[in-house]
N, C-alpha and C positions, 0 to 999 in steps of 0.2 A: 420565322413562322413556318410551321409544317403545313403542307397542302392538306385539305380536307376532302374526304371521299363523300360525294353526294350523288345518289342515284346511279352508281356505277361509274361516275366521272370523277376525276380529280381536279379540283379548282384551286387556284392560288388566291387565298383570302385577301391579299393586298390589292388585287385588281377589282374586287367587288365594290360596288357603290356603297356609300355610307348607309343608305336606306336598306339595301339588301343585307348588309352586315348585321344591322340591328334586327332585321326581320327574322334572322335565324334564332333569335331568343324567344322563349315562350311568352305568349301574350302580345307579341309585336308582329305576327305573321302578315297582317294587313299592310304593313309598310312597303311590301314589294310593289304595290300599286303606285307608290309615290316616286319610284325610281325614274330618273330622267335620262340615264345613260343607256338608252335602248338602241343606239346606233353609233358606229364609229364616226368621229369628227376628224376629217383630214386637215392637215396644216395647209393654209392657203398658199397657192403658187408652188406647190410641190406635188410629186407623184409618189404615192406609196408611203408617205410619212404621216403618222397619225398624231394629232394634237391631243385627242382624248380617245381612249379605247372603250369600246362597248362593254358594258357590264357582262361578265361571263355567267352570271347566275342562271340556273336552269329555268327560272320563271320567265326569261326573255327569249326563249327559243323562237326562231323564225316560224311564222304561221300560227302562233297562238293568240294573235289579236291584241297583244299588249305593246 
């Protein structure tokens, strides 16, 4: 897949959550609110290893209240 340019940033589509991927389609914009990947989840008993990466979608930028 090719990276998509959104708001001046390039995002890797494969990293986006399923909800945010569908929310890019017309009529489904409200699905961004359903995204649960709003924070990185570390692998237990490790330092710096992520089990689940935070969704990079621009709707989850820090400080926006979501």
